[in-house]
PDB file with SEQRES, HELIX, SHEET and CRYST1 records, atoms N, CA, C and O in Angstrom:
SEQRES   1 A   69  UNK UNK UNK UNK UNK UNK UNK UNK UNK UNK UNK UNK UNK          
SEQRES   2 A   69  UNK UNK UNK UNK UNK UNK UNK UNK UNK UNK UNK UNK UNK          
SEQRES   3 A   69  UNK UNK UNK UNK UNK UNK UNK UNK UNK UNK UNK UNK UNK          
SEQRES   4 A   69  UNK UNK UNK UNK UNK UNK UNK UNK UNK UNK UNK UNK UNK          
SEQRES   5 A   69  UNK UNK UNK UNK UNK UNK UNK UNK UNK UNK UNK UNK UNK          
SEQRES   6 A   69  UNK UNK UNK UNK                                              
HELIX    1 AA1 UNK A   34  UNK A   55  1                                  22    
SHEET    1 AA1 3 UNK A   7  UNK A  11  0                                        
SHEET    2 AA1 3 UNK A  16  UNK A  20 -1                                        
SHEET    3 AA1 3 UNK A  28  UNK A  31 -1                                        
CRYST1    1.000    1.000    1.000  90.00  90.00  90.00 P 1           1          
ATOM      1  N   UNK A   1     113.845 113.686  94.238  1.00  0.00           N  
ATOM      2  CA  UNK A   1     113.849 112.679  95.202  1.00  0.00           C  
ATOM      3  C   UNK A   1     113.028 113.178  96.417  1.00  0.00           C  
ATOM      4  O   UNK A   1     113.164 114.346  96.781  1.00  0.00           O  
ATOM      5  N   UNK A   2     112.200 112.359  97.045  1.00  0.00           N  
ATOM      6  CA  UNK A   2     111.471 112.792  98.206  1.00  0.00           C  
ATOM      7  C   UNK A   2     112.457 113.141  99.328  1.00  0.00           C  
ATOM      8  O   UNK A   2     113.566 112.608  99.381  1.00  0.00           O  
ATOM      9  N   UNK A   3     112.046 114.024 100.202  1.00  0.00           N  
ATOM     10  CA  UNK A   3     112.926 114.512 101.279  1.00  0.00           C  
ATOM     11  C   UNK A   3     112.534 113.870 102.599  1.00  0.00           C  
ATOM     12  O   UNK A   3     111.707 114.384 103.352  1.00  0.00           O  
ATOM     13  N   UNK A   4     113.151 112.744 102.845  1.00  0.00           N  
ATOM     14  CA  UNK A   4     112.918 112.005 104.086  1.00  0.00           C  
ATOM     15  C   UNK A   4     113.926 112.445 105.133  1.00  0.00           C  
ATOM     16  O   UNK A   4     115.045 112.842 104.808  1.00  0.00           O  
ATOM     17  N   UNK A   5     113.522 112.371 106.384  1.00  0.00           N  
ATOM     18  CA  UNK A   5     114.435 112.630 107.475  1.00  0.00           C  
ATOM     19  C   UNK A   5     115.522 111.588 107.514  1.00  0.00           C  
ATOM     20  O   UNK A   5     115.219 110.404 107.370  1.00  0.00           O  
ATOM     21  N   UNK A   6     116.770 111.959 107.700  1.00  0.00           N  
ATOM     22  CA  UNK A   6     117.898 111.051 107.761  1.00  0.00           C  
ATOM     23  C   UNK A   6     118.642 111.352 109.091  1.00  0.00           C  
ATOM     24  O   UNK A   6     118.995 112.492 109.391  1.00  0.00           O  
ATOM     25  N   UNK A   7     118.853 110.298 109.844  1.00  0.00           N  
ATOM     26  CA  UNK A   7     119.625 110.350 111.091  1.00  0.00           C  
ATOM     27  C   UNK A   7     120.991 109.799 110.825  1.00  0.00           C  
ATOM     28  O   UNK A   7     121.131 108.676 110.340  1.00  0.00           O  
ATOM     29  N   UNK A   8     122.029 110.593 111.143  1.00  0.00           N  
ATOM     30  CA  UNK A   8     123.421 110.118 110.968  1.00  0.00           C  
ATOM     31  C   UNK A   8     124.139 110.113 112.288  1.00  0.00           C  
ATOM     32  O   UNK A   8     124.112 111.112 113.007  1.00  0.00           O  
ATOM     33  N   UNK A   9     124.792 108.999 112.637  1.00  0.00           N  
ATOM     34  CA  UNK A   9     125.519 108.915 113.878  1.00  0.00           C  
ATOM     35  C   UNK A   9     126.708 107.969 113.756  1.00  0.00           C  
ATOM     36  O   UNK A   9     126.790 107.165 112.827  1.00  0.00           O  
ATOM     37  N   UNK A  10     127.607 108.079 114.692  1.00  0.00           N  
ATOM     38  CA  UNK A  10     128.787 107.221 114.710  1.00  0.00           C  
ATOM     39  C   UNK A  10     128.459 105.927 115.463  1.00  0.00           C  
ATOM     40  O   UNK A  10     127.862 105.978 116.538  1.00  0.00           O  
ATOM     41  N   UNK A  11     128.838 104.777 114.917  1.00  0.00           N  
ATOM     42  CA  UNK A  11     128.638 103.504 115.582  1.00  0.00           C  
ATOM     43  C   UNK A  11     130.029 102.964 115.973  1.00  0.00           C  
ATOM     44  O   UNK A  11     130.863 102.665 115.119  1.00  0.00           O  
ATOM     45  N   UNK A  12     130.240 102.854 117.263  1.00  0.00           N  
ATOM     46  CA  UNK A  12     131.510 102.269 117.736  1.00  0.00           C  
ATOM     47  C   UNK A  12     131.595 100.814 117.338  1.00  0.00           C  
ATOM     48  O   UNK A  12     132.669 100.333 116.977  1.00  0.00           O  
ATOM     49  N   UNK A  13     130.462 100.091 117.399  1.00  0.00           N  
ATOM     50  CA  UNK A  13     130.464  98.680 117.032  1.00  0.00           C  
ATOM     51  C   UNK A  13     130.852  98.450 115.591  1.00  0.00           C  
ATOM     52  O   UNK A  13     131.597  97.517 115.290  1.00  0.00           O  
ATOM     53  N   UNK A  14     130.362  99.279 114.704  1.00  0.00           N  
ATOM     54  CA  UNK A  14     130.640  99.135 113.240  1.00  0.00           C  
ATOM     55  C   UNK A  14     131.895  99.943 112.825  1.00  0.00           C  
ATOM     56  O   UNK A  14     132.417  99.752 111.727  1.00  0.00           O  
ATOM     57  N   UNK A  15     132.371 100.840 113.705  1.00  0.00           N  
ATOM     58  CA  UNK A  15     133.456 101.756 113.375  1.00  0.00           C  
ATOM     59  C   UNK A  15     133.180 102.461 112.082  1.00  0.00           C  
ATOM     60  O   UNK A  15     134.019 102.514 111.183  1.00  0.00           O  
ATOM     61  N   UNK A  16     131.954 103.017 112.001  1.00  0.00           N  
ATOM     62  CA  UNK A  16     131.539 103.735 110.843  1.00  0.00           C  
ATOM     63  C   UNK A  16     130.386 104.674 111.176  1.00  0.00           C  
ATOM     64  O   UNK A  16     129.757 104.547 112.227  1.00  0.00           O  
ATOM     65  N   UNK A  17     130.111 105.619 110.276  1.00  0.00           N  
ATOM     66  CA  UNK A  17     128.933 106.470 110.448  1.00  0.00           C  
ATOM     67  C   UNK A  17     127.758 105.648 109.902  1.00  0.00           C  
ATOM     68  O   UNK A  17     127.886 104.936 108.906  1.00  0.00           O  
ATOM     69  N   UNK A  18     126.661 105.763 110.551  1.00  0.00           N  
ATOM     70  CA  UNK A  18     125.410 105.071 110.081  1.00  0.00           C  
ATOM     71  C   UNK A  18     124.390 106.142 109.737  1.00  0.00           C  
ATOM     72  O   UNK A  18     124.194 107.083 110.507  1.00  0.00           O  
ATOM     73  N   UNK A  19     123.750 106.011 108.608  1.00  0.00           N  
ATOM     74  CA  UNK A  19     122.671 106.882 108.216  1.00  0.00           C  
ATOM     75  C   UNK A  19     121.370 106.092 108.097  1.00  0.00           C  
ATOM     76  O   UNK A  19     121.291 105.155 107.303  1.00  0.00           O  
ATOM     77  N   UNK A  20     120.365 106.450 108.860  1.00  0.00           N  
ATOM     78  CA  UNK A  20     119.127 105.702 108.899  1.00  0.00           C  
ATOM     79  C   UNK A  20     117.970 106.618 108.445  1.00  0.00           C  
ATOM     80  O   UNK A  20     118.009 107.829 108.664  1.00  0.00           O  
ATOM     81  N   UNK A  21     116.944 106.025 107.811  1.00  0.00           N  
ATOM     82  CA  UNK A  21     115.774 106.765 107.356  1.00  0.00           C  
ATOM     83  C   UNK A  21     114.598 106.117 108.150  1.00  0.00           C  
ATOM     84  O   UNK A  21     114.060 105.082 107.757  1.00  0.00           O  
ATOM     85  N   UNK A  22     114.225 106.769 109.280  1.00  0.00           N  
ATOM     86  CA  UNK A  22     113.178 106.190 110.146  1.00  0.00           C  
ATOM     87  C   UNK A  22     111.858 105.930 109.432  1.00  0.00           C  
ATOM     88  O   UNK A  22     111.157 104.989 109.807  1.00  0.00           O  
ATOM     89  N   UNK A  23     111.488 106.696 108.446  1.00  0.00           N  
ATOM     90  CA  UNK A  23     110.203 106.512 107.748  1.00  0.00           C  
ATOM     91  C   UNK A  23     110.162 105.350 106.797  1.00  0.00           C  
ATOM     92  O   UNK A  23     109.088 104.908 106.389  1.00  0.00           O  
ATOM     93  N   UNK A  24     111.345 104.845 106.436  1.00  0.00           N  
ATOM     94  CA  UNK A  24     111.442 103.703 105.504  1.00  0.00           C  
ATOM     95  C   UNK A  24     112.106 102.544 106.231  1.00  0.00           C  
ATOM     96  O   UNK A  24     113.331 102.479 106.327  1.00  0.00           O  
ATOM     97  N   UNK A  25     111.266 101.607 106.755  1.00  0.00           N  
ATOM     98  CA  UNK A  25     111.803 100.526 107.551  1.00  0.00           C  
ATOM     99  C   UNK A  25     112.973  99.745 106.890  1.00  0.00           C  
ATOM    100  O   UNK A  25     112.876  99.283 105.753  1.00  0.00           O  
ATOM    101  N   UNK A  26     114.031  99.628 107.625  1.00  0.00           N  
ATOM    102  CA  UNK A  26     115.175  98.903 107.146  1.00  0.00           C  
ATOM    103  C   UNK A  26     116.124  99.650 106.200  1.00  0.00           C  
ATOM    104  O   UNK A  26     117.109  99.107 105.699  1.00  0.00           O  
ATOM    105  N   UNK A  27     115.770 100.943 105.981  1.00  0.00           N  
ATOM    106  CA  UNK A  27     116.573 101.759 105.040  1.00  0.00           C  
ATOM    107  C   UNK A  27     117.687 102.437 105.807  1.00  0.00           C  
ATOM    108  O   UNK A  27     117.457 103.337 106.615  1.00  0.00           O  
ATOM    109  N   UNK A  28     118.916 101.980 105.533  1.00  0.00           N  
ATOM    110  CA  UNK A  28     120.104 102.484 106.242  1.00  0.00           C  
ATOM    111  C   UNK A  28     121.319 102.223 105.409  1.00  0.00           C  
ATOM    112  O   UNK A  28     121.314 101.340 104.552  1.00  0.00           O  
ATOM    113  N   UNK A  29     122.366 102.982 105.649  1.00  0.00           N  
ATOM    114  CA  UNK A  29     123.643 102.751 104.958  1.00  0.00           C  
ATOM    115  C   UNK A  29     124.726 103.249 105.914  1.00  0.00           C  
ATOM    116  O   UNK A  29     124.445 103.914 106.910  1.00  0.00           O  
ATOM    117  N   UNK A  30     125.983 102.904 105.576  1.00  0.00           N  
ATOM    118  CA  UNK A  30     127.102 103.328 106.409  1.00  0.00           C  
ATOM    119  C   UNK A  30     128.160 103.968 105.527  1.00  0.00           C  
ATOM    120  O   UNK A  30     128.050 103.971 104.301  1.00  0.00           O  
ATOM    121  N   UNK A  31     129.175 104.505 106.162  1.00  0.00           N  
ATOM    122  CA  UNK A  31     130.306 105.130 105.483  1.00  0.00           C  
ATOM    123  C   UNK A  31     131.383 105.469 106.469  1.00  0.00           C  
ATOM    124  O   UNK A  31     131.121 105.608 107.663  1.00  0.00           O  
ATOM    125  N   UNK A  32     132.582 105.603 105.986  1.00  0.00           N  
ATOM    126  CA  UNK A  32     133.755 105.932 106.815  1.00  0.00           C  
ATOM    127  C   UNK A  32     133.708 107.378 107.228  1.00  0.00           C  
ATOM    128  O   UNK A  32     134.311 107.740 108.239  1.00  0.00           O  
ATOM    129  N   UNK A  33     132.997 108.247 106.466  1.00  0.00           N  
ATOM    130  CA  UNK A  33     132.816 109.621 106.863  1.00  0.00           C  
ATOM    131  C   UNK A  33     131.289 109.950 106.909  1.00  0.00           C  
ATOM    132  O   UNK A  33     130.453 109.216 106.382  1.00  0.00           O  
ATOM    133  N   UNK A  34     130.994 111.056 107.547  1.00  0.00           N  
ATOM    134  CA  UNK A  34     129.562 111.546 107.579  1.00  0.00           C  
ATOM    135  C   UNK A  34     129.034 111.697 106.176  1.00  0.00           C  
ATOM    136  O   UNK A  34     127.949 111.205 105.864  1.00  0.00           O  
ATOM    137  N   UNK A  35     129.796 112.381 105.311  1.00  0.00           N  
ATOM    138  CA  UNK A  35     129.360 112.645 103.951  1.00  0.00           C  
ATOM    139  C   UNK A  35     129.218 111.359 103.162  1.00  0.00           C  
ATOM    140  O   UNK A  35     128.293 111.259 102.355  1.00  0.00           O  
ATOM    141  N   UNK A  36     130.074 110.371 103.346  1.00  0.00           N  
ATOM    142  CA  UNK A  36     129.978 109.115 102.649  1.00  0.00           C  
ATOM    143  C   UNK A  36     128.697 108.353 103.088  1.00  0.00           C  
ATOM    144  O   UNK A  36     127.999 107.779 102.251  1.00  0.00           O  
ATOM    145  N   UNK A  37     128.410 108.355 104.354  1.00  0.00           N  
ATOM    146  CA  UNK A  37     127.202 107.692 104.829  1.00  0.00           C  
ATOM    147  C   UNK A  37     125.972 108.370 104.264  1.00  0.00           C  
ATOM    148  O   UNK A  37     125.022 107.690 103.877  1.00  0.00           O  
ATOM    149  N   UNK A  38     125.964 109.673 104.205  1.00  0.00           N  
ATOM    150  CA  UNK A  38     124.856 110.428 103.657  1.00  0.00           C  
ATOM    151  C   UNK A  38     124.657 110.155 102.158  1.00  0.00           C  
ATOM    152  O   UNK A  38     123.536 109.967 101.687  1.00  0.00           O  
ATOM    153  N   UNK A  39     125.755 110.139 101.441  1.00  0.00           N  
ATOM    154  CA  UNK A  39     125.668 109.864  99.990  1.00  0.00           C  
ATOM    155  C   UNK A  39     125.190 108.437  99.736  1.00  0.00           C  
ATOM    156  O   UNK A  39     124.386 108.197  98.836  1.00  0.00           O  
ATOM    157  N   UNK A  40     125.697 107.475 100.549  1.00  0.00           N  
ATOM    158  CA  UNK A  40     125.276 106.101 100.402  1.00  0.00           C  
ATOM    159  C   UNK A  40     123.786 105.906 100.712  1.00  0.00           C  
ATOM    160  O   UNK A  40     123.099 105.153 100.020  1.00  0.00           O  
ATOM    161  N   UNK A  41     123.302 106.572 101.731  1.00  0.00           N  
ATOM    162  CA  UNK A  41     121.860 106.401 102.105  1.00  0.00           C  
ATOM    163  C   UNK A  41     120.956 107.059 101.043  1.00  0.00           C  
ATOM    164  O   UNK A  41     119.818 106.620 100.876  1.00  0.00           O  
ATOM    165  N   UNK A  42     121.392 108.029 100.367  1.00  0.00           N  
ATOM    166  CA  UNK A  42     120.592 108.630  99.301  1.00  0.00           C  
ATOM    167  C   UNK A  42     120.356 107.592  98.158  1.00  0.00           C  
ATOM    168  O   UNK A  42     119.277 107.530  97.569  1.00  0.00           O  
ATOM    169  N   UNK A  43     121.387 106.799  97.879  1.00  0.00           N  
ATOM    170  CA  UNK A  43     121.300 105.743  96.883  1.00  0.00           C  
ATOM    171  C   UNK A  43     120.339 104.664  97.421  1.00  0.00           C  
ATOM    172  O   UNK A  43     119.492 104.159  96.685  1.00  0.00           O  
ATOM    173  N   UNK A  44     120.477 104.332  98.665  1.00  0.00           N  
ATOM    174  CA  UNK A  44     119.598 103.284  99.252  1.00  0.00           C  
ATOM    175  C   UNK A  44     118.181 103.689  99.318  1.00  0.00           C  
ATOM    176  O   UNK A  44     117.297 102.846  99.167  1.00  0.00           O  
ATOM    177  N   UNK A  45     117.899 105.000  99.546  1.00  0.00           N  
ATOM    178  CA  UNK A  45     116.501 105.510  99.550  1.00  0.00           C  
ATOM    179  C   UNK A  45     115.888 105.233  98.150  1.00  0.00           C  
ATOM    180  O   UNK A  45     114.766 104.733  98.068  1.00  0.00           O  
ATOM    181  N   UNK A  46     116.591 105.544  97.083  1.00  0.00           N  
ATOM    182  CA  UNK A  46     116.094 105.323  95.728  1.00  0.00           C  
ATOM    183  C   UNK A  46     115.846 103.828  95.488  1.00  0.00           C  
ATOM    184  O   UNK A  46     114.834 103.457  94.893  1.00  0.00           O  
ATOM    185  N   UNK A  47     116.750 102.984  95.941  1.00  0.00           N  
ATOM    186  CA  UNK A  47     116.589 101.564  95.792  1.00  0.00           C  
ATOM    187  C   UNK A  47     115.440 100.991  96.630  1.00  0.00           C  
ATOM    188  O   UNK A  47     114.755 100.057  96.213  1.00  0.00           O  
ATOM    189  N   UNK A  48     115.250 101.559  97.793  1.00  0.00           N  
ATOM    190  CA  UNK A  48     114.139 101.143  98.649  1.00  0.00           C  
ATOM    191  C   UNK A  48     112.848 101.466  97.960  1.00  0.00           C  
ATOM    192  O   UNK A  48     111.951 100.625  97.911  1.00  0.00           O  
ATOM    193  N   UNK A  49     112.723 102.658  97.424  1.00  0.00           N  
ATOM    194  CA  UNK A  49     111.483 103.091  96.751  1.00  0.00           C  
ATOM    195  C   UNK A  49     111.249 102.243  95.503  1.00  0.00           C  
ATOM    196  O   UNK A  49     110.124 101.800  95.272  1.00  0.00           O  
ATOM    197  N   UNK A  50     112.259 102.010  94.711  1.00  0.00           N  
ATOM    198  CA  UNK A  50     112.110 101.181  93.514  1.00  0.00           C  
ATOM    199  C   UNK A  50     111.685  99.775  93.830  1.00  0.00           C  
ATOM    200  O   UNK A  50     110.853  99.209  93.121  1.00  0.00           O  
ATOM    201  N   UNK A  51     112.234  99.191  94.879  1.00  0.00           N  
ATOM    202  CA  UNK A  51     111.830  97.836  95.321  1.00  0.00           C  
ATOM    203  C   UNK A  51     110.412  97.808  95.765  1.00  0.00           C  
ATOM    204  O   UNK A  51     109.674  96.896  95.394  1.00  0.00           O  
ATOM    205  N   UNK A  52     109.985  98.787  96.560  1.00  0.00           N  
ATOM    206  CA  UNK A  52     108.638  98.854  97.056  1.00  0.00           C  
ATOM    207  C   UNK A  52     107.684  98.930  95.905  1.00  0.00           C  
ATOM    208  O   UNK A  52     106.648  98.265  95.912  1.00  0.00           O  
ATOM    209  N   UNK A  53     108.013  99.741  94.897  1.00  0.00           N  
ATOM    210  CA  UNK A  53     107.130  99.856  93.738  1.00  0.00           C  
ATOM    211  C   UNK A  53     107.039  98.518  93.015  1.00  0.00           C  
ATOM    212  O   UNK A  53     105.946  98.086  92.650  1.00  0.00           O  
ATOM    213  N   UNK A  54     108.176  97.857  92.805  1.00  0.00           N  
ATOM    214  CA  UNK A  54     108.147  96.549  92.137  1.00  0.00           C  
ATOM    215  C   UNK A  54     107.332  95.545  92.854  1.00  0.00           C  
ATOM    216  O   UNK A  54     106.678  94.722  92.214  1.00  0.00           O  
ATOM    217  N   UNK A  55     107.335  95.566  94.198  1.00  0.00           N  
ATOM    218  CA  UNK A  55     106.612  94.614  95.004  1.00  0.00           C  
ATOM    219  C   UNK A  55     105.167  95.041  95.279  1.00  0.00           C  
ATOM    220  O   UNK A  55     104.401  94.298  95.892  1.00  0.00           O  
ATOM    221  N   UNK A  56     104.795  96.261  94.814  1.00  0.00           N  
ATOM    222  CA  UNK A  56     103.442  96.735  95.048  1.00  0.00           C  
ATOM    223  C   UNK A  56     103.199  97.129  96.508  1.00  0.00           C  
ATOM    224  O   UNK A  56     102.062  97.075  96.977  1.00  0.00           O  
ATOM    225  N   UNK A  57     104.234  97.517  97.215  1.00  0.00           N  
ATOM    226  CA  UNK A  57     104.143  97.907  98.599  1.00  0.00           C  
ATOM    227  C   UNK A  57     103.938  99.455  98.689  1.00  0.00           C  
ATOM    228  O   UNK A  57     104.376 100.206  97.818  1.00  0.00           O  
ATOM    229  N   UNK A  58     103.268  99.883  99.757  1.00  0.00           N  
ATOM    230  CA  UNK A  58     103.102 101.349  99.911  1.00  0.00           C  
ATOM    231  C   UNK A  58     104.407 102.019 100.220  1.00  0.00           C  
ATOM    232  O   UNK A  58     105.284 101.440 100.861  1.00  0.00           O  
ATOM    233  N   UNK A  59     104.534 103.248  99.761  1.00  0.00           N  
ATOM    234  CA  UNK A  59     105.707 104.074  99.971  1.00  0.00           C  
ATOM    235  C   UNK A  59     105.254 105.242 100.866  1.00  0.00           C  
ATOM    236  O   UNK A  59     104.442 106.072 100.459  1.00  0.00           O  
ATOM    237  N   UNK A  60     105.785 105.285 102.065  1.00  0.00           N  
ATOM    238  CA  UNK A  60     105.343 106.360 102.964  1.00  0.00           C  
ATOM    239  C   UNK A  60     105.723 107.771 102.422  1.00  0.00           C  
ATOM    240  O   UNK A  60     106.821 107.968 101.900  1.00  0.00           O  
ATOM    241  N   UNK A  61     104.848 108.678 102.552  1.00  0.00           N  
ATOM    242  CA  UNK A  61     105.136 110.079 102.214  1.00  0.00           C  
ATOM    243  C   UNK A  61     106.026 110.671 103.295  1.00  0.00           C  
ATOM    244  O   UNK A  61     105.848 110.384 104.478  1.00  0.00           O  
ATOM    245  N   UNK A  62     106.993 111.505 102.886  1.00  0.00           N  
ATOM    246  CA  UNK A  62     107.802 112.216 103.908  1.00  0.00           C  
ATOM    247  C   UNK A  62     106.910 112.940 104.875  1.00  0.00           C  
ATOM    248  O   UNK A  62     105.889 113.497 104.473  1.00  0.00           O  
ATOM    249  N   UNK A  63     107.264 112.950 106.132  1.00  0.00           N  
ATOM    250  CA  UNK A  63     106.450 113.599 107.157  1.00  0.00           C  
ATOM    251  C   UNK A  63     106.512 115.161 107.054  1.00  0.00           C  
ATOM    252  O   UNK A  63     105.606 115.862 107.505  1.00  0.00           O  
ATOM    253  N   UNK A  64     107.555 115.641 106.475  1.00  0.00           N  
ATOM    254  CA  UNK A  64     107.642 117.091 106.333  1.00  0.00           C  
ATOM    255  C   UNK A  64     107.929 117.864 107.592  1.00  0.00           C  
ATOM    256  O   UNK A  64     107.625 119.054 107.675  1.00  0.00           O  
ATOM    257  N   UNK A  65     108.515 117.200 108.582  1.00  0.00           N  
ATOM    258  CA  UNK A  65     108.876 117.884 109.812  1.00  0.00           C  
ATOM    259  C   UNK A  65     109.916 118.934 109.634  1.00  0.00           C  
ATOM    260  O   UNK A  65     109.950 119.923 110.367  1.00  0.00           O  
ATOM    261  N   UNK A  66     110.784 118.725 108.647  1.00  0.00           N  
ATOM    262  CA  UNK A  66     111.875 119.632 108.428  1.00  0.00           C  
ATOM    263  C   UNK A  66     111.519 120.653 107.364  1.00  0.00           C  
ATOM    264  O   UNK A  66     110.861 120.322 106.378  1.00  0.00           O  
ATOM    265  N   UNK A  67     111.942 121.876 107.553  1.00  0.00           N  
ATOM    266  CA  UNK A  67     111.605 122.918 106.583  1.00  0.00           C  
ATOM    267  C   UNK A  67     112.825 123.069 105.592  1.00  0.00           C  
ATOM    268  O   UNK A  67     113.973 123.192 106.018  1.00  0.00           O  
ATOM    269  N   UNK A  68     112.534 123.053 104.330  1.00  0.00           N  
ATOM    270  CA  UNK A  68     113.552 123.178 103.288  1.00  0.00           C  
ATOM    271  C   UNK A  68     113.298 124.469 102.517  1.00  0.00           C  
ATOM    272  O   UNK A  68     112.159 124.888 102.312  1.00  0.00           O  
ATOM    273  N   UNK A  69     114.382 125.069 102.108  1.00  0.00           N  
ATOM    274  CA  UNK A  69     114.244 126.308 101.336  1.00  0.00           C  
ATOM    275  C   UNK A  69     114.105 125.975  99.868  1.00  0.00           C  
ATOM    276  O   UNK A  69     113.976 126.876  99.040  1.00  0.00           O  
TER     277      UNK A  69                                                      
END                                                                             
């Protein structure tokens, strides 16, 4: 799976953790815990990419700002 930047934060309005993928417009998920939000957004990333492929839309490459081992 491509390694996109994921922002996770607590939303008082939603009373849940929100995980957003800035490079993929509209790609976000929530969860009652940090780990749940992160796991949910990983599924949504795959679905976002699959949908973009089906619709013939471009898929942004990860920016690579973060270093991974």
